[in-house]
mmCIF file of the C-alpha atoms, coordinates in Angstrom:
data_MODEL
# 
_entry.id   MODEL 
# 
loop_
_atom_site.group_PDB 
_atom_site.id 
_atom_site.type_symbol 
_atom_site.label_atom_id 
_atom_site.label_alt_id 
_atom_site.label_comp_id 
_atom_site.label_asym_id 
_atom_site.label_entity_id 
_atom_site.label_seq_id 
_atom_site.pdbx_PDB_ins_code 
_atom_site.Cartn_x 
_atom_site.Cartn_y 
_atom_site.Cartn_z 
_atom_site.occupancy 
_atom_site.B_iso_or_equiv 
_atom_site.pdbx_formal_charge 
_atom_site.auth_seq_id 
_atom_site.auth_comp_id 
_atom_site.auth_asym_id 
_atom_site.auth_atom_id 
_atom_site.pdbx_PDB_model_num 
ATOM 1  C CA . MET A 1 1  ? -124.821 -55.216 -116.830 1.00 0.00 ? 1  MET A CA 1 
ATOM 2  C CA . LYS A 1 2  ? -125.737 -54.310 -120.415 1.00 0.00 ? 2  LYS A CA 1 
ATOM 3  C CA . GLN A 1 3  ? -126.064 -56.791 -123.245 1.00 0.00 ? 3  GLN A CA 1 
ATOM 4  C CA . GLU A 1 4  ? -127.211 -56.797 -126.869 1.00 0.00 ? 4  GLU A CA 1 
ATOM 5  C CA . PHE A 1 5  ? -129.271 -59.564 -128.430 1.00 0.00 ? 5  PHE A CA 1 
ATOM 6  C CA . LYS A 1 6  ? -129.686 -59.863 -132.199 1.00 0.00 ? 6  LYS A CA 1 
ATOM 7  C CA . ILE A 1 7  ? -133.140 -60.969 -133.285 1.00 0.00 ? 7  ILE A CA 1 
ATOM 8  C CA . VAL A 1 8  ? -133.325 -63.329 -136.256 1.00 0.00 ? 8  VAL A CA 1 
ATOM 9  C CA . GLY A 1 9  ? -136.570 -62.587 -138.083 1.00 0.00 ? 9  GLY A CA 1 
ATOM 10 C CA . ASP A 1 10 ? -139.161 -59.931 -137.225 1.00 0.00 ? 10 ASP A CA 1 
ATOM 11 C CA . TYR A 1 11 ? -139.493 -60.637 -133.493 1.00 0.00 ? 11 TYR A CA 1 
ATOM 12 C CA . ILE A 1 12 ? -138.791 -63.026 -130.620 1.00 0.00 ? 12 ILE A CA 1 
ATOM 13 C CA . GLU A 1 13 ? -141.273 -64.035 -127.936 1.00 0.00 ? 13 GLU A CA 1 
ATOM 14 C CA . LEU A 1 14 ? -140.362 -63.019 -124.399 1.00 0.00 ? 14 LEU A CA 1 
ATOM 15 C CA . ILE A 1 15 ? -140.127 -66.547 -122.997 1.00 0.00 ? 15 ILE A CA 1 
ATOM 16 C CA . GLN A 1 16 ? -137.932 -67.584 -125.937 1.00 0.00 ? 16 GLN A CA 1 
ATOM 17 C CA . LEU A 1 17 ? -135.581 -64.682 -125.194 1.00 0.00 ? 17 LEU A CA 1 
ATOM 18 C CA . LEU A 1 18 ? -135.303 -65.670 -121.534 1.00 0.00 ? 18 LEU A CA 1 
ATOM 19 C CA . LYS A 1 19 ? -134.398 -69.235 -122.516 1.00 0.00 ? 19 LYS A CA 1 
ATOM 20 C CA . ALA A 1 20 ? -131.962 -68.139 -125.270 1.00 0.00 ? 20 ALA A CA 1 
ATOM 21 C CA . LEU A 1 21 ? -130.045 -65.924 -122.839 1.00 0.00 ? 21 LEU A CA 1 
ATOM 22 C CA . GLY A 1 22 ? -129.917 -68.624 -120.173 1.00 0.00 ? 22 GLY A CA 1 
ATOM 23 C CA . ILE A 1 23 ? -131.917 -66.494 -117.722 1.00 0.00 ? 23 ILE A CA 1 
ATOM 24 C CA . ALA A 1 24 ? -134.533 -69.245 -117.579 1.00 0.00 ? 24 ALA A CA 1 
ATOM 25 C CA . GLU A 1 25 ? -133.606 -72.908 -117.561 1.00 0.00 ? 25 GLU A CA 1 
ATOM 26 C CA . THR A 1 26 ? -136.935 -74.124 -118.972 1.00 0.00 ? 26 THR A CA 1 
ATOM 27 C CA . GLY A 1 27 ? -140.099 -72.758 -120.524 1.00 0.00 ? 27 GLY A CA 1 
ATOM 28 C CA . GLY A 1 28 ? -141.888 -73.172 -117.209 1.00 0.00 ? 28 GLY A CA 1 
ATOM 29 C CA . HIS A 1 29 ? -139.165 -71.222 -115.419 1.00 0.00 ? 29 HIS A CA 1 
ATOM 30 C CA . ALA A 1 30 ? -139.432 -68.455 -118.045 1.00 0.00 ? 30 ALA A CA 1 
ATOM 31 C CA . LYS A 1 31 ? -143.221 -68.241 -117.554 1.00 0.00 ? 31 LYS A CA 1 
ATOM 32 C CA . MET A 1 32 ? -142.746 -67.990 -113.784 1.00 0.00 ? 32 MET A CA 1 
ATOM 33 C CA . ILE A 1 33 ? -140.251 -65.116 -114.173 1.00 0.00 ? 33 ILE A CA 1 
ATOM 34 C CA . VAL A 1 34 ? -142.744 -63.204 -116.341 1.00 0.00 ? 34 VAL A CA 1 
ATOM 35 C CA . GLU A 1 35 ? -145.766 -63.969 -114.127 1.00 0.00 ? 35 GLU A CA 1 
ATOM 36 C CA . GLU A 1 36 ? -143.907 -62.655 -111.056 1.00 0.00 ? 36 GLU A CA 1 
ATOM 37 C CA . GLY A 1 37 ? -143.497 -59.266 -112.747 1.00 0.00 ? 37 GLY A CA 1 
ATOM 38 C CA . ASP A 1 38 ? -139.700 -59.454 -112.883 1.00 0.00 ? 38 ASP A CA 1 
ATOM 39 C CA . VAL A 1 39 ? -139.465 -58.331 -116.527 1.00 0.00 ? 39 VAL A CA 1 
ATOM 40 C CA . ILE A 1 40 ? -139.479 -54.646 -117.483 1.00 0.00 ? 40 ILE A CA 1 
ATOM 41 C CA . ARG A 1 41 ? -140.011 -53.858 -121.182 1.00 0.00 ? 41 ARG A CA 1 
ATOM 42 C CA . ASN A 1 42 ? -139.336 -50.284 -122.264 1.00 0.00 ? 42 ASN A CA 1 
ATOM 43 C CA . GLY A 1 43 ? -139.896 -49.017 -118.726 1.00 0.00 ? 43 GLY A CA 1 
ATOM 44 C CA . GLU A 1 44 ? -143.109 -50.959 -117.971 1.00 0.00 ? 44 GLU A CA 1 
ATOM 45 C CA . VAL A 1 45 ? -143.749 -54.333 -116.350 1.00 0.00 ? 45 VAL A CA 1 
ATOM 46 C CA . GLU A 1 46 ? -144.385 -56.950 -119.061 1.00 0.00 ? 46 GLU A CA 1 
ATOM 47 C CA . LEU A 1 47 ? -146.749 -59.741 -117.984 1.00 0.00 ? 47 LEU A CA 1 
ATOM 48 C CA . ARG A 1 48 ? -147.424 -61.281 -121.414 1.00 0.00 ? 48 ARG A CA 1 
ATOM 49 C CA . LYS A 1 49 ? -145.345 -64.454 -121.702 1.00 0.00 ? 49 LYS A CA 1 
ATOM 50 C CA . ARG A 1 50 ? -145.545 -64.474 -125.481 1.00 0.00 ? 50 ARG A CA 1 
ATOM 51 C CA . ALA A 1 51 ? -145.070 -60.728 -125.985 1.00 0.00 ? 51 ALA A CA 1 
ATOM 52 C CA . LYS A 1 52 ? -143.453 -60.152 -129.373 1.00 0.00 ? 52 LYS A CA 1 
ATOM 53 C CA . LEU A 1 53 ? -140.192 -58.300 -128.787 1.00 0.00 ? 53 LEU A CA 1 
ATOM 54 C CA . ILE A 1 54 ? -138.804 -56.300 -131.694 1.00 0.00 ? 54 ILE A CA 1 
ATOM 55 C CA . PRO A 1 55 ? -135.523 -54.539 -132.432 1.00 0.00 ? 55 PRO A CA 1 
ATOM 56 C CA . GLY A 1 56 ? -135.282 -51.375 -130.357 1.00 0.00 ? 56 GLY A CA 1 
ATOM 57 C CA . ASP A 1 57 ? -136.953 -52.878 -127.286 1.00 0.00 ? 57 ASP A CA 1 
ATOM 58 C CA . LYS A 1 58 ? -135.130 -52.690 -123.958 1.00 0.00 ? 58 LYS A CA 1 
ATOM 59 C CA . ILE A 1 59 ? -135.659 -55.495 -121.454 1.00 0.00 ? 59 ILE A CA 1 
ATOM 60 C CA . GLU A 1 60 ? -134.593 -55.250 -117.816 1.00 0.00 ? 60 GLU A CA 1 
ATOM 61 C CA . ILE A 1 61 ? -134.412 -58.168 -115.405 1.00 0.00 ? 61 ILE A CA 1 
ATOM 62 C CA . ASP A 1 62 ? -132.798 -57.508 -112.019 1.00 0.00 ? 62 ASP A CA 1 
ATOM 63 C CA . ASP A 1 63 ? -129.468 -55.817 -112.850 1.00 0.00 ? 63 ASP A CA 1 
ATOM 64 C CA . LEU A 1 64 ? -129.370 -57.034 -116.466 1.00 0.00 ? 64 LEU A CA 1 
ATOM 65 C CA . GLU A 1 65 ? -130.294 -54.659 -119.307 1.00 0.00 ? 65 GLU A CA 1 
ATOM 66 C CA . ILE A 1 66 ? -130.835 -56.242 -122.737 1.00 0.00 ? 66 ILE A CA 1 
ATOM 67 C CA . HIS A 1 67 ? -131.041 -54.147 -125.912 1.00 0.00 ? 67 HIS A CA 1 
ATOM 68 C CA . LEU A 1 68 ? -132.639 -55.931 -128.852 1.00 0.00 ? 68 LEU A CA 1 
ATOM 69 C CA . VAL A 1 69 ? -131.146 -55.275 -132.267 1.00 0.00 ? 69 VAL A CA 1 
# 
């Protein structure tokens, strides 16, 4: 499933994105998702919980594809 997410400001941190989309219920849950290597950013596993995501990034989690605009 594909989805777009509009960033307000210059960037959004990865764990904030996971919480905003409802993928993670809490900050701790978001950190666990990232630590387990479940997040793909632009084709590579992203293990930085506070990675600054910018417009143009593509995030993949399971069967969900998120395009940041």
